[in-house]
C-alpha positions as a Markdown table, in Angstrom:
| # | Residue | x | y | z |
|---|---|---|---|---|
| 1 | Met | -49.4 | 32.0 | 12.2 |
| 2 | Pro | -46.6 | 29.4 | 10.9 |
| 3 | Ala | -47.4 | 26.3 | 10.5 |
| 4 | Gly | -45.1 | 23.0 | 10.5 |
| 5 | Leu | -43.3 | 20.4 | 12.6 |
| 6 | Gln | -41.3 | 22.2 | 15.9 |
| 7 | Val | -40.6 | 19.8 | 19.1 |
| 8 | Phe | -39.7 | 21.5 | 22.1 |
| 9 | Asp | -38.1 | 20.3 | 25.8 |
| 10 | Ala | -39.4 | 20.6 | 29.1 |
| 11 | Ser | -38.1 | 24.4 | 29.1 |
| 12 | Ser | -40.2 | 25.6 | 25.6 |
| 13 | Asn | -36.4 | 25.3 | 24.2 |
| 14 | Ile | -36.7 | 24.4 | 20.1 |
| 15 | Leu | -35.3 | 21.1 | 19.7 |
| 16 | Leu | -36.2 | 19.9 | 16.1 |
| 17 | Asp | -37.7 | 22.8 | 13.6 |
| 18 | Leu | -39.0 | 21.9 | 10.2 |
| 19 | Thr | -36.2 | 23.4 | 8.8 |
| 20 | Asp | -33.9 | 21.2 | 10.1 |
| 21 | Arg | -32.3 | 18.6 | 9.2 |
| 22 | Ala | -32.2 | 14.8 | 10.3 |
| 23 | Ser | -30.1 | 11.6 | 9.8 |
| 24 | Arg | -31.4 | 8.6 | 8.6 |
| 25 | Ile | -29.5 | 5.0 | 7.8 |
| 26 | Val | -29.7 | 3.7 | 5.0 |
| 27 | Gly | -28.0 | 0.4 | 5.1 |
| 28 | Val | -25.6 | -1.4 | 7.1 |
| 29 | Val | -22.8 | -4.0 | 5.7 |
| 30 | Phe | -20.6 | -6.4 | 7.0 |
| 31 | Ile | -17.0 | -5.6 | 6.0 |
| 32 | Ala | -14.1 | -7.9 | 6.7 |
| 33 | Gly | -11.0 | -6.4 | 7.7 |
| 34 | Asn | -9.0 | -6.8 | 5.0 |
| 35 | Ala | -11.5 | -5.9 | 2.4 |
| 36 | Ser | -12.0 | -2.7 | 0.0 |
| 37 | Gly | -15.5 | -1.9 | -1.8 |
| 38 | Ser | -18.3 | 0.8 | -2.1 |
| 39 | Val | -21.9 | 1.5 | -1.2 |
| 40 | Phe | -24.1 | 4.6 | -2.7 |
| 41 | Val | -26.9 | 6.2 | -1.2 |
| 42 | Asp | -28.9 | 8.8 | -3.4 |
| 43 | Pro | -27.3 | 12.1 | -2.8 |
| 44 | Ser | -30.7 | 13.4 | -3.7 |
| 45 | Gln | -32.0 | 12.6 | -0.3 |
| 46 | Gly | -29.7 | 14.4 | 1.4 |
| 47 | Thr | -25.9 | 14.5 | 2.3 |
| 48 | Pro | -24.2 | 11.0 | 2.7 |
| 49 | Trp | -22.2 | 9.8 | 6.1 |
| 50 | Ala | -20.7 | 6.7 | 6.7 |
| 51 | Val | -19.4 | 5.5 | 10.3 |
| 52 | Pro | -17.3 | 1.9 | 10.6 |
| 53 | Trp | -18.2 | 0.2 | 14.3 |
| 54 | Pro | -15.4 | -2.3 | 14.7 |
| 55 | Arg | -16.6 | -5.6 | 16.2 |
| 56 | Ser | -13.4 | -5.8 | 17.9 |
| 57 | Phe | -13.0 | -3.4 | 21.1 |
| 58 | Pro | -10.4 | -1.9 | 22.6 |
| 59 | Ile | -8.1 | -3.3 | 20.4 |
| 60 | Gly | -8.6 | -2.8 | 16.0 |
| 61 | Ser | -8.6 | -0.5 | 13.4 |
| 62 | Ala | -11.6 | 0.2 | 12.0 |
| 63 | His | -11.9 | 1.1 | 7.8 |
| 64 | Lys | -10.5 | 4.2 | 6.0 |
| 65 | Ile | -13.7 | 6.3 | 4.8 |
| 66 | Thr | -14.1 | 8.0 | 1.9 |
| 67 | Ile | -17.2 | 9.9 | 1.0 |
| 68 | Asn | -18.0 | 11.8 | -2.7 |
| 69 | Pro | -21.0 | 13.8 | -1.6 |
| 70 | Ser | -22.1 | 14.3 | -5.6 |
| 71 | Thr | -22.6 | 10.7 | -6.0 |
| 72 | Gly | -22.9 | 9.1 | -3.2 |
| 73 | Gln | -20.3 | 6.6 | -3.3 |
| 74 | Ile | -18.8 | 5.5 | 0.0 |
| 75 | Asp | -15.6 | 3.8 | -1.1 |
| 76 | Tyr | -13.9 | 2.0 | 2.6 |
| 77 | Ala | -10.3 | 0.3 | 2.2 |
| 78 | Pro | -8.4 | -1.4 | 5.3 |
| 79 | Asn | -6.4 | 1.4 | 7.3 |
| 80 | Thr | -3.1 | 0.7 | 6.6 |
| 81 | Ser | -1.6 | 3.4 | 9.5 |
| 82 | Val | -2.1 | 0.5 | 12.1 |
| 83 | Ala | -0.4 | -2.2 | 10.7 |
| 84 | Gly | -1.7 | -5.8 | 11.9 |
| 85 | Leu | -4.6 | -4.4 | 13.8 |
| 86 | Gln | -7.3 | -4.6 | 11.0 |
| 87 | Val | -10.5 | -5.8 | 12.5 |
| 88 | Asp | -13.9 | -6.6 | 11.0 |
| 89 | Ala | -16.8 | -4.0 | 11.2 |
| 90 | Asp | -20.4 | -3.0 | 10.4 |
| 91 | Leu | -20.4 | 0.4 | 8.1 |
| 92 | Phe | -23.7 | 2.2 | 8.9 |
| 93 | Tyr | -24.4 | 4.6 | 6.5 |
| 94 | Gly | -27.2 | 7.2 | 5.6 |
| 95 | Val | -28.3 | 10.4 | 4.6 |
| 96 | Tyr | -28.8 | 14.1 | 6.6 |
C-alpha cells in the first residue's frame, strides 16, 4: 500500500496529494507608488511568484513585476502605462 499525504473532500475526491505543489508566502514588502527595487527568494525552494496588492481601490495601478525563476530575483517598478495612477502597494511573494 502506498504511503503519504492525501486530503479528500466529502465525495472522496482527492484535493491534495503528496506529489502536488502547494504555495508558500516567503515575505511581504511595502512598495511606494513610484518605487523600483527587487526582492529575492531561494529558487531551490520552488518556483517564485509575486503579487502586488494595491493599497488604494478602486483607482490605481499596481507595479509591474518581473520574475527570474532561475535566480529567484523579483523586480518591481511603477506601471507607467497608466500615467498618474501609480499607488502604494504591498508585494506578497513566495514559492510554489
